[in-house]
N, C-alpha and C positions, 0 to 999 in steps of 0.2 A: 505661629504667626511667621508670616513670610517675611523677609530683611524688609521690601517696600513696607507691609503694613506696620512693622516696629517702628520704621522714620515715621509714617504718616501719624502712628498714633503720639509720637514723640513732638511732633510737629503741633497736631492739636491740642496737647496740653500746653505747650508753649505759648498758642495762641491765644489762649486762656488765662495767661499772665502766669502759669507755674513754673517752677523751676524743676528741672527733670534731670533724675540720675539715671542712669544706665549702668546695670551691671551683667556682663556677658564673657565670653570665650572667646567670641570673634569667629566661631564657626558659622553662623548666620547672623549674626550682629553687630560687626564691624563698623556698618553702616551708620547703624543706630547709637552706636558708641560714639560715633564721631557727631553724629547731629546732636547728641544730650547736651546739657549744660555742663554735666560732671560725668565723664565715661570711666566706668571703672570695671578693668579688664582681668579675669583671674588667669592668675599666673602660668597657668597649667595649660591656658589656651592657645590659639595660633599666633603666630608671629604678628599677623595682622592687627589683633586685638592688641597686642603690646604698643603697636606703632601708633593705634591712634586711640587708646586710652588717656586718659588723664592722670588716673591711679592707676598704678598696677598692684596687684595682691600676690605676694610671692606662694603664697600656699592656696589650695583648692577648696579653702574653707569660706563658705559665703557669710560666716558670722565675721571674719575680718572685714568687712565693709563697715558695720557697725564701729568695729575698734578703729579702721583710718578717720571716720566722720568726728570720734570724739579726740584723737591725736590733733586733727585738722581744726577743732573748735580750739582746742589747748593751744595752739600755736599760734592763732590769729587772737586769743585772749593774752599770751605772753606779748606779743608784737605792740599790741595797743597800749599795754601797761609801761613797755620799754619805751613808747614814743611818748608818752605822759610823762615820763619820767625825766627824759632828756629837755623835753621841751619845758617840764620847771625849773629845771636846772638854768636854761637860756632866757628865760622869759625873765627868772629873779636876778640871777648873779651878773649878767651881760650888763643890764642897766646899771647895777650898782657900781661896777667896775667903771663904766663908761661915765658915771655921774662923780666918780672920785671917791665916792665912801667906802668902795673896795678894793685893797691894791688890786692891778690887773693879775699879778702873778696867781694871787689866790683862785680868782677865777678860773684863770687857766687849768689849774689843777683841781677845780670843782668839775670842769668838763672834763680832764680826762678822768675823773672819779665816775663821771655820767657813762663814759665808755665801758669802765671796766664795770660797773653795775650792771649795764645792761648786757654785757658780754658774760657775766657771771649768772645772771635771773636767766639768762637763755639756755646756757649749761644744765640749769636744772630741767630742760627738757628731755635730757638724754636719761634719766633717771624717772621718768612718768611711765607708769605702768597703768592703763585705763580697766 
């Protein structure tokens, strides 16, 4: 398929409401990589592909695309979890401190613990192996 054909195919899918990911090395696909909702550049490809890709795979193994998607989902899940816990701390403890039910220092300590727990849970991503 020509580079223009790839861009048109992606545009057609997007008009139909599809989210489109394009994987390529950039030799003929750099315009399509930049047009896609998610451009995945194979690391051994051209410099253009590396510049326009949203995700750059270091190895030339196409199976790494699935791994990158799994890691991305895990990261988004962790972000949501961190936000939920931080929100819960703030929704419960700050009003208690404001009303005088909880000594404000304890609310401050809880907020600090919230930051520590968010950091700790985020660090577990370093051990994640899909």
